[in-house]
N, C-alpha and C positions, 0 to 999 in steps of 0.2 A: 442636359443631365450632367451633374458634376462628376468629375473623375477623382479617384482616390490615388494617392501616391504611395510611397513606401510605408512600411509599418513603423509605428512609434513605440519602440521597446521601453522608452523612458516612462511611458504611461503605466506599463505593467510594473516597472521598478518603483514608481511612486506609490502604487497600491501596496507593494510588499515592503516598503521602507519603514513601516511602523512595526515595532516588535510585538505589540499587542495583536495586530491583525495576523501576523505570522503565527503566533501561538494559537490563535483560533483555527487557522488552516491546518496546523499540525494536529490539533485535537480532533478535527474532522477527517483526518487522513485514513481512518479505519473504515470509512464508508457509512458510518452511522449518522443519524440526525440528532442534534442536540438543541436544547432550548437556549434562549439568549442568556438566561441567568447562569447556566452552567458555563457558557462561553465567556461570560464576563469574569467568572472565577478563574478560568484557565488563563485569561489574558491579564488578570490582576488589575482590572479597571472597574470603574463605577458602571451601573446599569446604563446611565445616559451616554457615557463614552462608548460602551459596548454597542449600543444601538447605532451610534454614528459609524463605528467601524463596520458593523454588519451591513448597513446600508451601502457603504462604499464597496464592500466585497460583492454584494448582490449586483450593484450597478456595473461593476467590472466584469460580470459574467462568471465569477469564480464560485459563487454560492447561489443556491436557490432556497427559497423560504416556503414552508408548508404550514398552513394553519391547522391546528388540532384543538378544537374547542376555543378556549380563551387564550391558548398558548400558540406561539409561533416557533417552529423548529427549523433549524438550518442544516444543510448538508452541502457537500461539494457538488458542483454542477454536473460533474461527470468524471469518468476515468481519466480524461485528458488533464484535468486539474490535479489529480493524484500523481500522474506522470510528471507534471511540471514540478510539483513539490519534491518528488524523488530525484528529479534531474538537478535541482538546485542544491540539494543537501551536500553532495561532495565538495561544492565550492564554499560552503559556509564553515566558518571556524567552529570548533567544538567548544561548548561551554565547560568551564572547569567544574569538577565535582567537588562540592563543598560540604557534603553531609553523607551519612550512611544511607539515608533514604534516596538521595540523588544517585549514589553509586549503585544501589540495588535496582533502581529503575533503569539506569543505563545498561546494566548487565541483562536485565529482562528484555529490553528492546533489541539488544544485539542477538540474543538467543532466538527469540521468536516474536514477531510483531506482524501487524497488518500493513499492507501497502495498498490503500483504498479497499479493494475487495478480494485480495489474495494474500498469501503468506509471504513474509520476507524474513530477513535475518538468517541465522544459521539454518533454521528449519526450512525456510523457503529455498535456499541454495541446495540443501541436502536432498530435497524432493526432486529438484531438477536433475541433480547429479545421478540420483538413483534411476530416474526414468531414462536418462541417456545411457547409463551403464547396462541397463536391462533391455536396451534397444526398443524402448517404447517411444522414444523420440529420436529423430535424426536431423542432421544439418549442421551441427556444431558440437563443441565439447564443453559448453557452459562457462568458458573463460572469457573475460573481457579482452577484446583485441585492441591493439594500439590505436587503430583508426577510429574506434568508438569514443576514445577519451573517457572522462569520468561521468558520462551522461547517465541519467536515471532510466531512460527508456530506450530500447534498441529496436531498430528495424533493419540493421545491416545483415544479420544472419537470419536466414529463412528456415526456422525450425518447423518440422512437420511431424505429425502423429503417425506412427506406423500402424500396420494391421495388428501387430502384437500389442501395441499400445491401446488401440481401440478395444481389443478383446479384454485387456486388463481393466479398462474403465468400465466395460459392461459388467465384468465380474465384481468390481468394487462398487458398482451401482452409482457411478458418477453421472450426473446430468449436466450436459453442456448447453449453455444459453444459445438460442438461435439468433441468427442475424448478427453474430459477433465473431470476430476472427478467433479461430480455435486456439492458436498458440501465439502468444506474444511473450516478450520477456522484458524485464527491467534489469539494469545493472545495480545490484544491491549496494547501497551507499556505505554500509559497514563492512561487508565482506568483499566487495569489488569483484564479484562473480555474478553470473546470471541467475535470477530466480523467475519462476513461472508467473505469467500474467495471462490476460485474455480469458476466453471462456474456460480453458483448461485449468488455469490457476484458480478462478472463481469456483469451478465445479469441485475441485479437490478440497478447497477450504470449506465449502458448504457441507460436503460429505463428512469431513472430519468433525465439524461442529455437531452434525446430526448424530454421529457415533459417540459424542462426548470424548473425543480424543483431545480436543483443544477447547479452551474456554476464553472468551474475550475478557479482558480486564475491565472492570467497571470504571476505572479512573483514567486509563490512557491506552495507547496503541499496542501495548504488550499483550501477548497471547500466552496463557498458561497451558502447559502440557500436562495432561492427567496421567495417572498410572496406566489406565487402559490405553491411552494414546502412546505411551512409551512402548508398551507391549505390541500394539498394533503396528506402529511404525517399523519395529524390528521385524515383524512377520511379513508385512505387505511390501515394505520398501527396503529392508535390510539396513535401516538406520538405527544403529545401536546406541549412539551418544551424540550430544550436541555441545 
């Protein structure tokens, strides 16, 4: 039986070394499945080149492909890939904004966006801050600690849902996915504070979508906050502005 040695990080780096493949991963970081044609547009490459990129990402275990009739849809292989993307973003240089459209998109992403299957940006951070201040969560203060560094996913702080928090979730009619850690957190790459992940982050996002408080952008990871959402966030979480 052959033995395996240390991990080869350069193999992961080689997969991520192409800008087109990285743009595809970012396009899928909201947890949705997208067809190859859409991902080719996101990457700015030909369909043939996109097919090669997607095959490389599937072979690397970062994407999975699902057939739907004549079409093939791609999505991230799991939340760990989303955490990898969020982890790398603080180390990546920011692209310069060269147009009003790019500036608007950057502002939207910073205000509210998805991080795989939960909310990030100012809205994601504000939700975690609210739950901590209302004693629905315990274990930390939502701030990045020096020992964490600029990582995207955290496991240093053991946040826990309190009894008051569980009662709030019942009242708010949040469903938590089974067989998944209830509270995880990511270090938000734009705000450098903690935002909620895990079953709790996913449950809150799903409930807000159901209430039409937030709407996914059809074009990118930004999330639009509706008038009903602004009113609801102020009432339920004390979030008055973002």
